[in-house]
KOLVEX-62323 format. One line per field, with one value per residue: residue in three letters; residue number from 1; x, y, z of N, C-alpha, C, O, CB in turn. Coordinates in pm, 1 decimal. Glycine has a CB too. Example, Ala and Ser with C-alpha at 12.3 -4.5 7.8 and 13.67 -1.06 7.14 Angstrom:
residu: (Ala, Ser) $
num: (1, 2) $
nX: (1319.0, 1285.0) $
nY: (-569.0, -225.0) $
nZ: (780.0, 708.0) $
caX: (1230.0, 1367.0) $
caY: (-450.0, -106.0) $
caZ: (780.0, 714.0) $
cX: (1320.0, 1290.0) $
cY: (-330.0, 3.0) $
cZ: (780.0, 787.0) $
oX: (1423.6, 1340.9) $
oY: (-331.9, 113.8) $
oZ: (846.5, 803.9) $
cbX: (1130.8, 1408.4) $
cbY: (-447.3, -59.8) $
cbZ: (904.6, 572.5) $
//
This chain:
residu: (Met, Ser, Leu, Val, Thr, Thr, Pro, Ala, Ser, Leu, Leu, Ala, Thr, Cys, Ala, Ala, Cys, Ala, Ser, Asn, Arg, Val, Thr, Thr, Ile, Thr, Met, Thr, Leu, Thr, Asp, Gly, Ser, Leu, Val, Asp, Phe, Ala, Ser, Cys, His, Ala, Cys, Glu, Ala, Lys, Ser, Trp, Lys, Gln, Ala, Gly, Thr, Glu, Leu, Asp, Ile, Ala, Thr, Val, Leu, Gly, Lys, Ala, Lys, Lys, His, Lys, Ala, Ala) $
num: (1, 2, 3, 4, 5, 6, 7, 8, 9, 10, 11, 12, 13, 14, 15, 16, 17, 18, 19, 20, 21, 22, 23, 24, 25, 26, 27, 28, 29, 30, 31, 32, 33, 34, 35, 36, 37, 38, 39, 40, 41, 42, 43, 44, 45, 46, 47, 48, 49, 50, 51, 52, 53, 54, 55, 56, 57, 58, 59, 60, 61, 62, 63, 64, 65, 66, 67, 68, 69, 70) $
nX: (-2326.7, -2227.8, -2185.1, -2127.6, -1979.4, -1926.6, -1678.1, -1805.6, -1656.6, -1562.7, -1797.1, -2003.3, -2085.2, -2401.5, -2423.3, -2623.4, -2761.8, -2607.0, -2617.0, -2509.2, -2674.2, -2625.1, -2626.8, -2389.5, -2252.5, -2061.5, -2077.0, -2081.7, -2142.1, -2336.0, -2164.5, -1922.1, -1796.2, -1715.3, -1906.4, -1981.0, -2247.4, -2474.4, -2708.7, -2938.6, -3055.4, -3195.3, -3286.5, -3324.1, -3172.5, -3004.3, -2686.6, -2450.5, -2112.8, -1824.5, -1492.6, -1463.9, -1584.7, -1873.6, -2195.4, -2483.0, -2823.5, -2898.8, -2672.2, -2577.1, -2795.0, -2744.5, -2483.1, -2566.0, -2748.3, -2855.9, -2726.6, -2837.1, -2730.2, -2585.4) $
nY: (-4030.2, -3670.8, -3392.4, -3070.0, -2843.1, -2508.6, -2360.6, -2144.3, -1911.5, -1849.3, -1754.6, -1502.2, -1203.0, -1026.3, -668.4, -519.1, -661.8, -827.3, -1105.4, -1459.7, -1582.2, -1546.6, -1517.3, -1479.1, -1382.3, -1348.3, -1131.4, -1037.0, -754.9, -601.3, -397.5, -506.5, -485.6, -635.6, -724.1, -774.7, -935.2, -945.2, -1102.3, -1119.6, -1365.0, -1342.6, -1061.1, -970.9, -776.5, -632.1, -596.4, -439.2, -460.4, -307.4, -401.6, -374.1, -148.4, 9.4, 0.5, 182.5, 98.1, 251.7, 296.5, 27.0, -68.2, 106.9, 24.4, -227.4, -191.0, -244.9, -117.0, 48.4, -6.7, 253.4) $
nZ: (2466.0, 2453.1, 2668.4, 2619.4, 2823.1, 2927.5, 3137.7, 3429.0, 3466.1, 3197.6, 3080.7, 2899.5, 3061.1, 3125.3, 3055.6, 3176.9, 3380.6, 3506.4, 3464.5, 3369.1, 3156.3, 2872.4, 2506.5, 2255.7, 1956.6, 1670.9, 1401.0, 1062.9, 892.1, 635.9, 549.6, 553.6, 809.2, 1119.5, 1400.3, 1738.9, 1882.7, 2149.3, 2339.0, 2625.1, 2824.7, 3056.4, 3111.9, 2896.9, 2757.7, 2475.5, 2294.4, 2082.4, 1971.7, 1844.7, 1784.0, 2059.7, 2126.1, 2204.4, 2027.0, 1899.4, 1823.3, 1565.4, 1435.5, 1400.1, 1228.1, 1017.5, 915.4, 841.7, 634.7, 301.5, 8.9, -275.3, -606.9, -810.7) $
caX: (-2381.3, -2147.8, -2252.3, -2007.0, -1987.6, -1825.5, -1652.9, -1868.6, -1548.9, -1549.4, -1903.7, -2017.3, -2184.8, -2465.1, -2382.0, -2753.3, -2812.4, -2475.1, -2666.8, -2438.4, -2739.4, -2592.9, -2575.7, -2325.3, -2236.5, -1998.8, -2151.1, -2008.8, -2261.7, -2327.3, -2056.1, -1809.8, -1740.1, -1734.8, -1966.6, -2013.5, -2394.3, -2500.3, -2838.5, -2924.2, -3184.8, -3249.9, -3332.1, -3361.9, -3087.7, -2916.0, -2579.5, -2341.0, -1979.8, -1714.5, -1344.3, -1469.8, -1669.5, -2045.2, -2245.2, -2619.2, -2889.9, -2895.6, -2539.6, -2559.3, -2873.5, -2688.7, -2391.2, -2634.8, -2838.9, -2812.9, -2707.2, -2874.2, -2625.9, -2612.7) $
caY: (-3882.8, -3608.2, -3270.2, -2968.4, -2716.9, -2391.2, -2296.2, -2024.4, -1795.8, -1817.7, -1717.7, -1372.8, -1145.3, -913.5, -540.1, -466.3, -741.2, -921.8, -1260.4, -1516.5, -1634.6, -1466.4, -1553.3, -1400.0, -1423.2, -1226.7, -1117.1, -951.8, -667.3, -554.9, -306.0, -546.6, -460.8, -740.1, -671.0, -875.1, -925.3, -1018.4, -1089.1, -1187.7, -1420.9, -1301.9, -946.4, -940.1, -672.6, -659.2, -502.7, -462.2, -392.3, -321.1, -374.0, -338.2, -12.2, -32.6, 78.1, 199.6, 31.6, 325.2, 253.4, -103.6, -65.6, 165.2, -65.6, -353.5, -169.0, -275.6, 13.2, 17.1, 40.7, 392.4) $
caZ: (2439.3, 2510.9, 2674.1, 2631.2, 2912.9, 2934.9, 3276.0, 3474.0, 3459.0, 3075.4, 3021.5, 2894.7, 3141.0, 3075.1, 3129.8, 3237.2, 3491.4, 3550.9, 3432.4, 3274.3, 3041.6, 2753.5, 2385.9, 2178.2, 1813.1, 1589.4, 1245.6, 951.1, 854.5, 498.2, 521.4, 595.8, 962.2, 1215.4, 1531.2, 1849.6, 1930.2, 2277.8, 2402.6, 2746.3, 2848.0, 3194.1, 3125.8, 2745.6, 2701.4, 2377.5, 2253.7, 1978.7, 1991.5, 1705.6, 1819.7, 2191.4, 2143.2, 2197.2, 1899.8, 1918.3, 1713.0, 1449.9, 1386.1, 1330.6, 1120.8, 898.1, 867.2, 783.1, 521.9, 157.3, -68.3, -415.6, -710.3, -868.1) $
cX: (-2278.4, -2203.4, -2135.5, -2066.6, -1880.1, -1812.1, -1732.1, -1772.9, -1535.4, -1673.2, -1921.4, -2117.4, -2265.5, -2439.2, -2482.0, -2770.4, -2706.4, -2507.7, -2548.4, -2514.5, -2729.6, -2564.7, -2500.0, -2261.0, -2132.0, -2053.1, -2078.2, -2136.0, -2229.2, -2202.6, -1932.9, -1742.3, -1803.2, -1796.7, -2005.3, -2166.4, -2403.4, -2657.6, -2868.2, -3073.3, -3266.0, -3329.5, -3375.2, -3280.4, -3023.9, -2819.3, -2513.6, -2223.3, -1891.2, -1592.1, -1371.7, -1543.4, -1801.6, -2085.0, -2402.5, -2688.5, -2910.4, -2787.0, -2539.1, -2657.9, -2815.8, -2583.3, -2439.4, -2731.3, -2786.2, -2824.2, -2736.2, -2746.6, -2687.3, -2631.0) $
cY: (-3781.1, -3461.9, -3164.4, -2863.6, -2621.2, -2342.1, -2160.2, -1885.0, -1748.2, -1758.9, -1571.0, -1327.8, -1027.4, -776.8, -481.5, -528.1, -844.0, -1098.7, -1304.5, -1598.4, -1547.8, -1522.7, -1452.2, -1461.1, -1302.2, -1230.1, -1019.6, -888.7, -640.3, -469.4, -371.5, -569.1, -574.6, -672.2, -799.5, -846.9, -1006.9, -999.3, -1176.8, -1233.3, -1416.7, -1157.8, -888.4, -813.5, -701.3, -573.2, -542.6, -399.6, -425.6, -303.8, -326.6, -218.6, -55.7, 63.7, 74.5, 130.8, 103.6, 291.1, 118.8, -116.5, -6.3, 82.4, -191.4, -339.8, -189.3, -159.0, -26.2, 63.9, 155.6, 364.1) $
cZ: (2521.6, 2545.7, 2712.3, 2729.4, 2916.6, 3086.1, 3302.5, 3412.2, 3310.3, 3007.0, 2994.4, 3011.7, 3098.3, 3136.8, 3209.5, 3361.8, 3542.3, 3530.0, 3342.5, 3168.1, 2930.0, 2617.7, 2317.0, 2058.7, 1759.1, 1450.6, 1170.3, 894.6, 706.9, 448.1, 537.1, 727.1, 1049.1, 1348.0, 1610.1, 1893.1, 2046.3, 2313.4, 2511.5, 2763.9, 2959.0, 3178.6, 2988.7, 2673.0, 2568.6, 2338.7, 2144.6, 2004.2, 1864.3, 1784.8, 1992.9, 2238.6, 2138.2, 2080.1, 1930.2, 1794.4, 1582.4, 1382.0, 1314.6, 1223.1, 990.2, 830.1, 781.1, 650.6, 385.9, 111.2, -210.1, -507.4, -783.9, -1013.3) $
oX: (-2249.6, -2267.6, -2065.6, -2177.3, -1760.8, -1906.2, -1730.1, -1808.7, -1503.6, -1664.5, -1852.5, -2210.8, -2210.0, -2433.1, -2452.5, -2794.4, -2737.3, -2437.7, -2492.9, -2451.7, -2825.4, -2459.6, -2544.0, -2220.1, -2129.3, -2070.3, -2018.3, -2227.6, -2115.9, -2153.8, -1831.5, -1653.5, -1923.5, -1741.1, -2049.8, -2197.1, -2353.3, -2714.1, -2834.5, -3176.1, -3377.5, -3437.3, -3442.7, -3310.6, -2986.6, -2855.0, -2511.7, -2223.7, -1885.5, -1579.6, -1294.7, -1563.2, -1836.9, -2030.2, -2449.8, -2630.9, -2938.3, -2800.5, -2508.0, -2619.0, -2833.1, -2584.9, -2381.0, -2777.6, -2672.6, -2914.0, -2674.7, -2675.8, -2806.1, -2655.2) $
oY: (-3804.6, -3406.8, -3172.7, -2810.9, -2650.6, -2294.4, -2071.6, -1792.2, -1631.6, -1716.9, -1500.2, -1397.7, -934.0, -766.8, -403.9, -454.6, -936.2, -1191.2, -1229.7, -1674.6, -1478.3, -1586.8, -1337.2, -1577.2, -1187.2, -1338.1, -926.4, -960.0, -653.9, -472.5, -301.8, -651.2, -600.7, -574.2, -903.2, -735.7, -1119.2, -889.9, -1295.1, -1172.7, -1467.9, -1147.7, -787.1, -762.8, -818.1, -455.5, -659.7, -288.3, -531.1, -201.2, -244.5, -189.0, -152.5, 168.5, -26.9, 109.3, 33.8, 254.0, 101.8, -173.4, -55.8, 66.4, -243.5, -431.1, -149.9, -85.0, -118.2, 160.1, 162.9, 456.0) $
oZ: (2638.9, 2456.3, 2813.3, 2718.1, 2909.7, 3149.4, 3217.0, 3339.7, 3286.8, 2891.6, 3067.9, 3050.8, 3040.4, 3259.3, 3300.4, 3457.6, 3617.8, 3571.2, 3262.0, 3094.6, 2896.2, 2615.8, 2318.0, 2059.6, 1802.9, 1394.1, 1223.9, 853.7, 660.9, 335.2, 535.7, 749.9, 1048.2, 1397.5, 1560.8, 1936.0, 2052.8, 2313.1, 2506.9, 2733.9, 2969.2, 3237.1, 2970.6, 2564.9, 2557.8, 2343.5, 2106.8, 2056.7, 1801.1, 1851.7, 2042.7, 2356.4, 2070.8, 2046.0, 1981.5, 1687.7, 1484.9, 1265.3, 1196.7, 1121.1, 878.9, 708.0, 686.2, 582.2, 359.5, 151.5, -264.1, -477.6, -815.4, -1091.5) $
cbX: (-2554.4, -2035.8, -2377.2, -1957.2, -2003.0, -1876.6, -1496.1, -1876.3, -1396.6, -1504.2, -1999.5, -2060.4, -2128.4, -2595.6, -2338.6, -2877.8, -2941.3, -2439.9, -2832.0, -2346.9, -2873.9, -2487.4, -2673.3, -2240.9, -2398.1, -1833.9, -2314.5, -1911.6, -2277.8, -2444.9, -2058.7, -1757.3, -1788.2, -1593.8, -2102.2, -1905.8, -2502.0, -2400.4, -2937.0, -2860.5, -3177.6, -3118.7, -3238.4, -3526.0, -2984.2, -2973.4, -2485.4, -2376.8, -1905.5, -1725.8, -1263.3, -1351.4, -1646.6, -2153.7, -2199.4, -2654.3, -3013.5, -2900.5, -2443.7, -2572.5, -2984.5, -2633.3, -2322.9, -2723.7, -2888.0, -2888.6, -2555.1, -3019.3, -2582.4, -2491.2) $
cbY: (-3864.2, -3616.8, -3276.9, -2894.2, -2753.3, -2262.5, -2265.5, -2034.0, -1848.6, -1925.1, -1765.4, -1336.0, -1113.9, -938.6, -436.5, -491.3, -814.2, -887.5, -1276.4, -1590.3, -1662.5, -1396.4, -1595.8, -1337.7, -1429.5, -1232.4, -1063.2, -1044.3, -522.1, -477.2, -188.4, -487.9, -300.6, -816.6, -569.6, -856.9, -972.4, -957.8, -1105.6, -1094.9, -1527.9, -1287.8, -872.6, -903.2, -642.8, -685.9, -480.4, -421.8, -444.4, -188.2, -228.6, -327.6, 104.4, 7.0, -1.5, 352.4, -7.8, 457.2, 246.4, -222.0, -0.3, 294.5, -108.4, -412.4, -39.1, -377.3, 79.2, 98.3, -76.3, 503.6) $
cbZ: (2500.4, 2436.5, 2781.3, 2475.7, 3045.5, 2837.6, 3290.6, 3651.1, 3514.5, 3015.6, 3089.8, 2757.0, 3250.8, 3081.0, 3040.0, 3152.0, 3447.5, 3741.3, 3343.1, 3336.9, 3066.8, 2783.1, 2308.6, 2251.2, 1724.7, 1580.9, 1246.1, 828.2, 948.2, 476.4, 603.9, 547.6, 1030.3, 1243.7, 1505.7, 1983.8, 1824.1, 2401.4, 2311.3, 2868.6, 2830.8, 3307.6, 3194.4, 2741.4, 2794.1, 2283.2, 2350.4, 1850.3, 2132.3, 1562.8, 1701.0, 2229.5, 2029.2, 2362.5, 1739.0, 1934.5, 1756.7, 1468.2, 1500.6, 1425.7, 1158.4, 929.7, 979.0, 897.9, 527.4, 73.1, -53.0, -458.8, -815.9, -841.5) $
//
């Protein structure tokens, strides 16, 4: 059995509490844009970034909204 580990220097760090207990994933939203989502297991902070720029939740929800065909 093999256990894969990531060196601490390569782990994501939470902007709110500096913990490295962070899960990060890249998602493609409904509008086709790529965003990086991060969730901290220590303080439960969540963030979304697009091309390195922080996005607020309202922007993310707008980009993820399904639009009805006219």
